[in-house]
PDB file of N, CA, C and O in Angstrom:
ATOM      1  N   MET A   1       0.854  -1.178   0.000  1.00  0.00           N
ATOM      2  CA  MET A   1       0.000   0.000   0.000  1.00  0.00           C
ATOM      3  C   MET A   1       0.898   1.239   0.000  1.00  0.00           C
ATOM      4  O   MET A   1       1.829   1.334   0.799  1.00  0.00           O
ATOM      5  N   GLU A   2       0.619   2.172  -0.883  1.00  0.00           N
ATOM      6  CA  GLU A   2       1.404   3.398  -0.963  1.00  0.00           C
ATOM      7  C   GLU A   2       1.089   4.299   0.224  1.00  0.00           C
ATOM      8  O   GLU A   2       0.031   4.182   0.843  1.00  0.00           O
ATOM      9  N   VAL A   3       2.017   5.197   0.534  1.00  0.00           N
ATOM     10  CA  VAL A   3       1.852   6.077   1.690  1.00  0.00           C
ATOM     11  C   VAL A   3       0.606   6.953   1.573  1.00  0.00           C
ATOM     12  O   VAL A   3      -0.142   7.039   2.547  1.00  0.00           O
ATOM     13  N   PRO A   4       0.335   7.613   0.431  1.00  0.00           N
ATOM     14  CA  PRO A   4      -0.879   8.440   0.368  1.00  0.00           C
ATOM     15  C   PRO A   4      -2.159   7.634   0.592  1.00  0.00           C
ATOM     16  O   PRO A   4      -3.094   8.125   1.225  1.00  0.00           O
ATOM     17  N   GLN A   5      -2.209   6.401   0.080  1.00  0.00           N
ATOM     18  CA  GLN A   5      -3.395   5.577   0.296  1.00  0.00           C
ATOM     19  C   GLN A   5      -3.523   5.188   1.762  1.00  0.00           C
ATOM     20  O   GLN A   5      -4.629   5.151   2.301  1.00  0.00           O
ATOM     21  N   LEU A   6      -2.401   4.899   2.408  1.00  0.00           N
ATOM     22  CA  LEU A   6      -2.416   4.548   3.822  1.00  0.00           C
ATOM     23  C   LEU A   6      -2.889   5.720   4.662  1.00  0.00           C
ATOM     24  O   LEU A   6      -3.722   5.558   5.554  1.00  0.00           O
ATOM     25  N   VAL A   7      -2.356   6.902   4.375  1.00  0.00           N
ATOM     26  CA  VAL A   7      -2.768   8.094   5.115  1.00  0.00           C
ATOM     27  C   VAL A   7      -4.245   8.369   4.889  1.00  0.00           C
ATOM     28  O   VAL A   7      -4.962   8.711   5.830  1.00  0.00           O
ATOM     29  N   LEU A   8      -4.711   8.225   3.653  1.00  0.00           N
ATOM     30  CA  LEU A   8      -6.122   8.449   3.361  1.00  0.00           C
ATOM     31  C   LEU A   8      -7.002   7.474   4.133  1.00  0.00           C
ATOM     32  O   LEU A   8      -8.039   7.868   4.666  1.00  0.00           O
ATOM     33  N   SER A   9      -6.603   6.215   4.199  1.00  0.00           N
ATOM     34  CA  SER A   9      -7.418   5.246   4.935  1.00  0.00           C
ATOM     35  C   SER A   9      -7.405   5.534   6.427  1.00  0.00           C
ATOM     36  O   SER A   9      -8.423   5.352   7.094  1.00  0.00           O
ATOM     37  N   LEU A  10      -6.259   5.985   6.971  1.00  0.00           N
ATOM     38  CA  LEU A  10      -6.208   6.326   8.393  1.00  0.00           C
ATOM     39  C   LEU A  10      -7.042   7.554   8.700  1.00  0.00           C
ATOM     40  O   LEU A  10      -7.728   7.605   9.721  1.00  0.00           O
ATOM     41  N   VAL A  11      -6.987   8.546   7.819  1.00  0.00           N
ATOM     42  CA  VAL A  11      -7.787   9.755   8.019  1.00  0.00           C
ATOM     43  C   VAL A  11      -9.269   9.433   7.899  1.00  0.00           C
ATOM     44  O   VAL A  11     -10.080   9.976   8.649  1.00  0.00           O
ATOM     45  N   THR A  12      -9.631   8.564   6.973  1.00  0.00           N
ATOM     46  CA  THR A  12     -11.027   8.156   6.824  1.00  0.00           C
ATOM     47  C   THR A  12     -11.505   7.432   8.075  1.00  0.00           C
ATOM     48  O   THR A  12     -12.613   7.680   8.549  1.00  0.00           O
ATOM     49  N   ALA A  13     -10.684   6.544   8.609  1.00  0.00           N
ATOM     50  CA  ALA A  13     -11.052   5.835   9.836  1.00  0.00           C
ATOM     51  C   ALA A  13     -11.181   6.803  10.996  1.00  0.00           C
ATOM     52  O   ALA A  13     -12.069   6.650  11.835  1.00  0.00           O
ATOM     53  N   THR A  14     -10.303   7.802  11.056  1.00  0.00           N
ATOM     54  CA  THR A  14     -10.378   8.802  12.113  1.00  0.00           C
ATOM     55  C   THR A  14     -11.655   9.612  11.985  1.00  0.00           C
ATOM     56  O   THR A  14     -12.328   9.870  12.982  1.00  0.00           O
ATOM     57  N   GLY A  15     -11.994  10.014  10.774  1.00  0.00           N
ATOM     58  CA  GLY A  15     -13.232  10.766  10.561  1.00  0.00           C
ATOM     59  C   GLY A  15     -14.449   9.954  10.926  1.00  0.00           C
ATOM     60  O   GLY A  15     -15.403  10.491  11.490  1.00  0.00           O
ATOM     61  N   HIS A  16     -14.438   8.664  10.616  1.00  0.00           N
ATOM     62  CA  HIS A  16     -15.559   7.788  10.977  1.00  0.00           C
ATOM     63  C   HIS A  16     -15.691   7.708  12.494  1.00  0.00           C
ATOM     64  O   HIS A  16     -16.800   7.724  13.027  1.00  0.00           O
ATOM     65  N   ALA A  17     -14.558   7.622  13.187  1.00  0.00           N
ATOM     66  CA  ALA A  17     -14.602   7.548  14.642  1.00  0.00           C
ATOM     67  C   ALA A  17     -15.119   8.852  15.238  1.00  0.00           C
ATOM     68  O   ALA A  17     -15.816   8.831  16.252  1.00  0.00           O
ATOM     69  N   LEU A  18     -14.791   9.975  14.629  1.00  0.00           N
ATOM     70  CA  LEU A  18     -15.259  11.262  15.139  1.00  0.00           C
ATOM     71  C   LEU A  18     -16.745  11.474  14.879  1.00  0.00           C
ATOM     72  O   LEU A  18     -17.388  12.268  15.565  1.00  0.00           O
ATOM     73  N   ASP A  19     -17.295  10.768  13.891  1.00  0.00           N
ATOM     74  CA  ASP A  19     -18.722  10.881  13.584  1.00  0.00           C
ATOM     75  C   ASP A  19     -19.576   9.939  14.420  1.00  0.00           C
ATOM     76  O   ASP A  19     -20.749   9.734  14.111  1.00  0.00           O
ATOM     77  N   GLY A  20     -19.018   9.373  15.454  1.00  0.00           N
ATOM     78  CA  GLY A  20     -19.787   8.474  16.300  1.00  0.00           C
ATOM     79  C   GLY A  20     -19.551   7.026  15.977  1.00  0.00           C
ATOM     80  O   GLY A  20     -20.385   6.173  16.278  1.00  0.00           O
ATOM     81  N   GLY A  21     -18.427   6.739  15.372  1.00  0.00           N
ATOM     82  CA  GLY A  21     -18.084   5.362  15.022  1.00  0.00           C
ATOM     83  C   GLY A  21     -17.622   4.593  16.243  1.00  0.00           C
ATOM     84  O   GLY A  21     -18.259   4.659  17.294  1.00  0.00           O
ATOM     85  N   PRO A  22     -16.532   3.870  16.123  1.00  0.00           N
ATOM     86  CA  PRO A  22     -16.075   2.992  17.197  1.00  0.00           C
ATOM     87  C   PRO A  22     -15.723   3.685  18.510  1.00  0.00           C
ATOM     88  O   PRO A  22     -15.739   3.029  19.552  1.00  0.00           O
ATOM     89  N   GLY A  23     -15.415   4.947  18.510  1.00  0.00           N
ATOM     90  CA  GLY A  23     -15.120   5.647  19.760  1.00  0.00           C
ATOM     91  C   GLY A  23     -13.881   6.506  19.664  1.00  0.00           C
ATOM     92  O   GLY A  23     -13.165   6.476  18.664  1.00  0.00           O
ATOM     93  N   PRO A  24     -13.633   7.273  20.714  1.00  0.00           N
ATOM     94  CA  PRO A  24     -12.488   8.195  20.687  1.00  0.00           C
ATOM     95  C   PRO A  24     -11.141   7.485  20.663  1.00  0.00           C
ATOM     96  O   PRO A  24     -10.157   8.054  20.189  1.00  0.00           O
ATOM     97  N   GLN A  25     -11.075   6.253  21.165  1.00  0.00           N
ATOM     98  CA  GLN A  25      -9.802   5.534  21.116  1.00  0.00           C
ATOM     99  C   GLN A  25      -9.391   5.267  19.670  1.00  0.00           C
ATOM    100  O   GLN A  25      -8.208   5.341  19.336  1.00  0.00           O
ATOM    101  N   ALA A  26     -10.352   4.961  18.824  1.00  0.00           N
ATOM    102  CA  ALA A  26     -10.040   4.722  17.411  1.00  0.00           C
ATOM    103  C   ALA A  26      -9.567   6.004  16.740  1.00  0.00           C
ATOM    104  O   ALA A  26      -8.676   5.969  15.891  1.00  0.00           O
ATOM    105  N   ALA A  27     -10.156   7.131  17.114  1.00  0.00           N
ATOM    106  CA  ALA A  27      -9.725   8.412  16.541  1.00  0.00           C
ATOM    107  C   ALA A  27      -8.294   8.719  16.953  1.00  0.00           C
ATOM    108  O   ALA A  27      -7.483   9.147  16.131  1.00  0.00           O
ATOM    109  N   GLY A  28      -7.987   8.501  18.218  1.00  0.00           N
ATOM    110  CA  GLY A  28      -6.628   8.734  18.695  1.00  0.00           C
ATOM    111  C   GLY A  28      -5.625   7.819  18.029  1.00  0.00           C
ATOM    112  O   GLY A  28      -4.521   8.241  17.682  1.00  0.00           O
ATOM    113  N   LEU A  29      -6.007   6.567  17.849  1.00  0.00           N
ATOM    114  CA  LEU A  29      -5.124   5.613  17.190  1.00  0.00           C
ATOM    115  C   LEU A  29      -4.900   5.996  15.730  1.00  0.00           C
ATOM    116  O   LEU A  29      -3.783   5.891  15.223  1.00  0.00           O
ATOM    117  N   GLY A  30      -5.954   6.439  15.059  1.00  0.00           N
ATOM    118  CA  GLY A  30      -5.813   6.872  13.668  1.00  0.00           C
ATOM    119  C   GLY A  30      -4.886   8.069  13.538  1.00  0.00           C
ATOM    120  O   GLY A  30      -4.054   8.122  12.632  1.00  0.00           O
ATOM    121  N   LEU A  31      -5.029   9.029  14.444  1.00  0.00           N
ATOM    122  CA  LEU A  31      -4.149  10.200  14.420  1.00  0.00           C
ATOM    123  C   LEU A  31      -2.707   9.812  14.734  1.00  0.00           C
ATOM    124  O   LEU A  31      -1.772  10.316  14.112  1.00  0.00           O
ATOM    125  N   LEU A  32      -2.534   8.922  15.692  1.00  0.00           N
ATOM    126  CA  LEU A  32      -1.194   8.472  16.052  1.00  0.00           C
ATOM    127  C   LEU A  32      -0.514   7.760  14.890  1.00  0.00           C
ATOM    128  O   LEU A  32       0.652   8.022  14.594  1.00  0.00           O
ATOM    129  N   LEU A  33      -1.231   6.870  14.239  1.00  0.00           N
ATOM    130  CA  LEU A  33      -0.651   6.145  13.111  1.00  0.00           C
ATOM    131  C   LEU A  33      -0.354   7.069  11.934  1.00  0.00           C
ATOM    132  O   LEU A  33       0.661   6.908  11.256  1.00  0.00           O
ATOM    133  N   THR A  34      -1.234   8.034  11.693  1.00  0.00           N
ATOM    134  CA  THR A  34      -0.988   8.996  10.615  1.00  0.00           C
ATOM    135  C   THR A  34       0.271   9.809  10.901  1.00  0.00           C
ATOM    136  O   THR A  34       1.105  10.003  10.017  1.00  0.00           O
ATOM    137  N   ALA A  35       0.406  10.285  12.141  1.00  0.00           N
ATOM    138  CA  ALA A  35       1.593  11.057  12.518  1.00  0.00           C
ATOM    139  C   ALA A  35       2.855  10.211  12.407  1.00  0.00           C
ATOM    140  O   ALA A  35       3.899  10.699  11.973  1.00  0.00           O
ATOM    141  N   LEU A  36       2.761   8.950  12.797  1.00  0.00           N
ATOM    142  CA  LEU A  36       3.917   8.065  12.721  1.00  0.00           C
ATOM    143  C   LEU A  36       4.356   7.843  11.278  1.00  0.00           C
ATOM    144  O   LEU A  36       5.541   7.938  10.960  1.00  0.00           O
ATOM    145  N   VAL A  37       3.403   7.550  10.417  1.00  0.00           N
ATOM    146  CA  VAL A  37       3.732   7.307   9.003  1.00  0.00           C
ATOM    147  C   VAL A  37       4.334   8.553   8.369  1.00  0.00           C
ATOM    148  O   VAL A  37       5.356   8.473   7.688  1.00  0.00           O
ATOM    149  N   LEU A  38       3.710   9.695   8.587  1.00  0.00           N
ATOM    150  CA  LEU A  38       4.224  10.929   7.990  1.00  0.00           C
ATOM    151  C   LEU A  38       5.563  11.325   8.603  1.00  0.00           C
ATOM    152  O   LEU A  38       6.431  11.836   7.895  1.00  0.00           O
ATOM    153  N   GLY A  39       5.747  11.102   9.896  1.00  0.00           N
ATOM    154  CA  GLY A  39       7.004  11.436  10.554  1.00  0.00           C
ATOM    155  C   GLY A  39       8.163  10.597  10.057  1.00  0.00           C
ATOM    156  O   GLY A  39       9.253  11.115   9.815  1.00  0.00           O
ATOM    157  N   VAL A  40       7.931   9.304   9.903  1.00  0.00           N
ATOM    158  CA  VAL A  40       8.989   8.423   9.398  1.00  0.00           C
ATOM    159  C   VAL A  40       9.328   8.788   7.963  1.00  0.00           C
ATOM    160  O   VAL A  40      10.500   8.840   7.588  1.00  0.00           O
ATOM    161  N   ARG A  41       8.312   9.037   7.170  1.00  0.00           N
ATOM    162  CA  ARG A  41       8.557   9.405   5.766  1.00  0.00           C
ATOM    163  C   ARG A  41       9.348  10.719   5.695  1.00  0.00           C
ATOM    164  O   ARG A  41      10.267  10.845   4.885  1.00  0.00           O
ATOM    165  N   HIS A  42       8.997  11.680   6.529  1.00  0.00           N
ATOM    166  CA  HIS A  42       9.684  12.966   6.530  1.00  0.00           C
ATOM    167  C   HIS A  42      11.107  12.824   7.074  1.00  0.00           C
ATOM    168  O   HIS A  42      12.023  13.498   6.602  1.00  0.00           O
ATOM    169  N   GLY A  43      11.289  11.963   8.050  1.00  0.00           N
ATOM    170  CA  GLY A  43      12.589  11.821   8.693  1.00  0.00           C
ATOM    171  C   GLY A  43      13.664  11.224   7.813  1.00  0.00           C
ATOM    172  O   GLY A  43      14.851  11.430   8.065  1.00  0.00           O
ATOM    173  N   ILE A  44      13.273  10.483   6.778  1.00  0.00           N
ATOM    174  CA  ILE A  44      14.280   9.869   5.908  1.00  0.00           C
ATOM    175  C   ILE A  44      14.451  10.638   4.604  1.00  0.00           C
ATOM    176  O   ILE A  44      14.972  10.093   3.631  1.00  0.00           O
ATOM    177  N   ASP A  45      14.023  11.883   4.571  1.00  0.00           N
ATOM    178  CA  ASP A  45      14.266  12.727   3.403  1.00  0.00           C
ATOM    179  C   ASP A  45      15.768  12.944   3.249  1.00  0.00           C
ATOM    180  O   ASP A  45      16.511  12.926   4.230  1.00  0.00           O
ATOM    181  N   TRP A  46      16.204  13.147   2.016  1.00  0.00           N
ATOM    182  CA  TRP A  46      17.633  13.280   1.738  1.00  0.00           C
ATOM    183  C   TRP A  46      18.262  14.467   2.459  1.00  0.00           C
ATOM    184  O   TRP A  46      19.430  14.403   2.845  1.00  0.00           O
ATOM    185  N   ASP A  47      17.503  15.554   2.647  1.00  0.00           N
ATOM    186  CA  ASP A  47      18.101  16.719   3.301  1.00  0.00           C
ATOM    187  C   ASP A  47      18.377  16.449   4.775  1.00  0.00           C
ATOM    188  O   ASP A  47      19.329  16.998   5.330  1.00  0.00           O
ATOM    189  N   HIS A  48      17.565  15.617   5.418  1.00  0.00           N
ATOM    190  CA  HIS A  48      17.834  15.267   6.814  1.00  0.00           C
ATOM    191  C   HIS A  48      19.046  14.356   6.921  1.00  0.00           C
ATOM    192  O   HIS A  48      19.862  14.509   7.830  1.00  0.00           O
ATOM    193  N   ILE A  49      19.166  13.420   6.008  1.00  0.00           N
ATOM    194  CA  ILE A  49      20.333  12.534   6.004  1.00  0.00           C
ATOM    195  C   ILE A  49      21.602  13.353   5.778  1.00  0.00           C
ATOM    196  O   ILE A  49      22.620  13.106   6.425  1.00  0.00           O
ATOM    197  N   ALA A  50      21.553  14.321   4.869  1.00  0.00           N
ATOM    198  CA  ALA A  50      22.712  15.181   4.610  1.00  0.00           C
ATOM    199  C   ALA A  50      23.054  16.027   5.834  1.00  0.00           C
ATOM    200  O   ALA A  50      24.229  16.210   6.151  1.00  0.00           O
ATOM    201  N   ALA A  51      22.044  16.541   6.517  1.00  0.00           N
ATOM    202  CA  ALA A  51      22.291  17.367   7.702  1.00  0.00           C
ATOM    203  C   ALA A  51      22.922  16.543   8.820  1.00  0.00           C
ATOM    204  O   ALA A  51      23.857  17.002   9.476  1.00  0.00           O
ATOM    205  N   ILE A  52      22.421  15.339   9.040  1.00  0.00           N
ATOM    206  CA  ILE A  52      22.987  14.478  10.082  1.00  0.00           C
ATOM    207  C   ILE A  52      24.427  14.114   9.747  1.00  0.00           C
ATOM    208  O   ILE A  52      25.288  14.106  10.627  1.00  0.00           O
ATOM    209  N   THR A  53      24.691  13.812   8.482  1.00  0.00           N
ATOM    210  CA  THR A  53      26.050  13.489   8.058  1.00  0.00           C
ATOM    211  C   THR A  53      26.972  14.681   8.263  1.00  0.00           C
ATOM    212  O   THR A  53      28.102  14.520   8.724  1.00  0.00           O
ATOM    213  N   ASP A  54      26.501  15.873   7.926  1.00  0.00           N
ATOM    214  CA  ASP A  54      27.300  17.082   8.086  1.00  0.00           C
ATOM    215  C   ASP A  54      27.604  17.352   9.554  1.00  0.00           C
ATOM    216  O   ASP A  54      28.736  17.681   9.907  1.00  0.00           O
ATOM    217  N   ILE A  55      26.602  17.213  10.400  1.00  0.00           N
ATOM    218  CA  ILE A  55      26.796  17.481  11.830  1.00  0.00           C
ATOM    219  C   ILE A  55      27.782  16.486  12.437  1.00  0.00           C
ATOM    220  O   ILE A  55      28.676  16.883  13.184  1.00  0.00           O
ATOM    221  N   THR A  56      27.630  15.216  12.130  1.00  0.00           N
ATOM    222  CA  THR A  56      28.519  14.220  12.728  1.00  0.00           C
ATOM    223  C   THR A  56      29.941  14.343  12.209  1.00  0.00           C
ATOM    224  O   THR A  56      30.885  14.165  12.979  1.00  0.00           O
ATOM    225  N   SER A  57      30.127  14.642  10.930  1.00  0.00           N
ATOM    226  CA  SER A  57      31.486  14.785  10.417  1.00  0.00           C
ATOM    227  C   SER A  57      32.129  16.062  10.942  1.00  0.00           C
ATOM    228  O   SER A  57      33.326  16.079  11.229  1.00  0.00           O
ATOM    229  N   THR A  58      31.353  17.125  11.069  1.00  0.00           N
ATOM    230  CA  THR A  58      31.875  18.381  11.595  1.00  0.00           C
ATOM    231  C   THR A  58      32.261  18.228  13.057  1.00  0.00           C
ATOM    232  O   THR A  58      33.285  18.761  13.484  1.00  0.00           O
ATOM    233  N   THR A  59      31.463  17.515  13.824  1.00  0.00           N
ATOM    234  CA  THR A  59      31.742  17.329  15.243  1.00  0.00           C
ATOM    235  C   THR A  59      33.022  16.535  15.449  1.00  0.00           C
ATOM    236  O   THR A  59      33.837  16.904  16.295  1.00  0.00           O
ATOM    237  N   SER A  60      33.219  15.473  14.712  1.00  0.00           N
ATOM    238  CA  SER A  60      34.428  14.663  14.880  1.00  0.00           C
ATOM    239  C   SER A  60      35.667  15.444  14.451  1.00  0.00           C
ATOM    240  O   SER A  60      36.718  15.319  15.081  1.00  0.00           O
ATOM    241  N   ALA A  61      35.567  16.240  13.401  1.00  0.00           N
ATOM    242  CA  ALA A  61      36.701  17.056  12.963  1.00  0.00           C
ATOM    243  C   ALA A  61      37.029  18.123  14.002  1.00  0.00           C
ATOM    244  O   ALA A  61      38.202  18.396  14.260  1.00  0.00           O
ATOM    245  N   ALA A  62      36.015  18.722  14.593  1.00  0.00           N
ATOM    246  CA  ALA A  62      36.235  19.747  15.613  1.00  0.00           C
ATOM    247  C   ALA A  62      36.873  19.143  16.858  1.00  0.00           C
ATOM    248  O   ALA A  62      37.754  19.759  17.458  1.00  0.00           O
ATOM    249  N   GLU A  63      36.446  17.959  17.253  1.00  0.00           N
ATOM    250  CA  GLU A  63      37.038  17.304  18.421  1.00  0.00           C
ATOM    251  C   GLU A  63      38.508  16.976  18.174  1.00  0.00           C
ATOM    252  O   GLU A  63      39.340  17.143  19.067  1.00  0.00           O
ATOM    253  N   ALA A  64      38.828  16.515  16.978  1.00  0.00           N
ATOM    254  CA  ALA A  64      40.218  16.193  16.649  1.00  0.00           C
ATOM    255  C   ALA A  64      41.077  17.456  16.670  1.00  0.00           C
ATOM    256  O   ALA A  64      42.205  17.429  17.162  1.00  0.00           O
ATOM    257  N   ALA A  65      40.558  18.550  16.146  1.00  0.00           N
ATOM    258  CA  ALA A  65      41.302  19.813  16.147  1.00  0.00           C
ATOM    259  C   ALA A  65      41.505  20.320  17.567  1.00  0.00           C
ATOM    260  O   ALA A  65      42.570  20.845  17.890  1.00  0.00           O
ATOM    261  N   THR A  66      40.504  20.170  18.411  1.00  0.00           N
ATOM    262  CA  THR A  66      40.614  20.609  19.807  1.00  0.00           C
ATOM    263  C   THR A  66      41.673  19.803  20.540  1.00  0.00           C
ATOM    264  O   THR A  66      42.480  20.367  21.279  1.00  0.00           O
ATOM    265  N   GLU A  67      41.680  18.495  20.345  1.00  0.00           N
ATOM    266  CA  GLU A  67      42.687  17.650  20.991  1.00  0.00           C
ATOM    267  C   GLU A  67      44.090  18.021  20.519  1.00  0.00           C
ATOM    268  O   GLU A  67      45.019  18.090  21.324  1.00  0.00           O
ATOM    269  N   HIS A  68      44.245  18.258  19.228  1.00  0.00           N
ATOM    270  CA  HIS A  68      45.549  18.644  18.688  1.00  0.00           C
ATOM    271  C   HIS A  68      45.998  19.976  19.288  1.00  0.00           C
ATOM    272  O   HIS A  68      47.164  20.128  19.654  1.00  0.00           O
ATOM    273  N   HIS A  69      45.100  20.921  19.391  1.00  0.00           N
ATOM    274  CA  HIS A  69      45.416  22.236  19.956  1.00  0.00           C
ATOM    275  C   HIS A  69      45.819  22.110  21.425  1.00  0.00           C
ATOM    276  O   HIS A  69      46.768  22.755  21.871  1.00  0.00           O
ATOM    277  N   GLU A  70      45.102  21.285  22.166  1.00  0.00           N
ATOM    278  CA  GLU A  70      45.421  21.104  23.584  1.00  0.00           C
ATOM    279  C   GLU A  70      46.795  20.469  23.766  1.00  0.00           C
ATOM    280  O   GLU A  70      47.546  20.859  24.660  1.00  0.00           O
ATOM    281  N   LEU A  71      47.125  19.496  22.928  1.00  0.00           N
ATOM    282  CA  LEU A  71      48.427  18.843  23.044  1.00  0.00           C
ATOM    283  C   LEU A  71      49.567  19.792  22.691  1.00  0.00           C
ATOM    284  O   LEU A  71      50.651  19.692  23.266  1.00  0.00           O
ATOM    285  N   ASP A  72      49.342  20.705  21.761  1.00  0.00           N
ATOM    286  CA  ASP A  72      50.375  21.668  21.386  1.00  0.00           C
ATOM    287  C   ASP A  72      50.637  22.691  22.479  1.00  0.00           C
ATOM    288  O   ASP A  72      51.715  23.285  22.516  1.00  0.00           O
ATOM    289  N   HIS A  73      49.688  22.908  23.359  1.00  0.00           N
ATOM    290  CA  HIS A  73      49.818  23.959  24.363  1.00  0.00           C
ATOM    291  C   HIS A  73      49.977  23.410  25.776  1.00  0.00           C
ATOM    292  O   HIS A  73      49.555  24.053  26.737  1.00  0.00           O
ATOM    293  N   LEU A  74      50.565  22.255  25.911  1.00  0.00           N
ATOM    294  CA  LEU A  74      50.821  21.707  27.250  1.00  0.00           C
ATOM    295  C   LEU A  74      52.100  22.230  27.820  1.00  0.00           C
ATOM    296  O   LEU A  74      52.468  21.872  28.939  1.00  0.00           O
TER     297      LEU A  74
END
């Protein structure tokens, strides 16, 4: 099942629950699952992967430079 179809089915189930369907627990579950699916899909976007890679490589380079600087000034 594609993501848009999954989200549509979850939103439809949530709307049915809000109209007096199975109850508020089903509405909460539908919203939770929709947020989870959209969050995971958004979290693996290429720009997030690039940002995480940049932050981790920059941090390790900065730590190495700091250690080198400290050793030079003992």
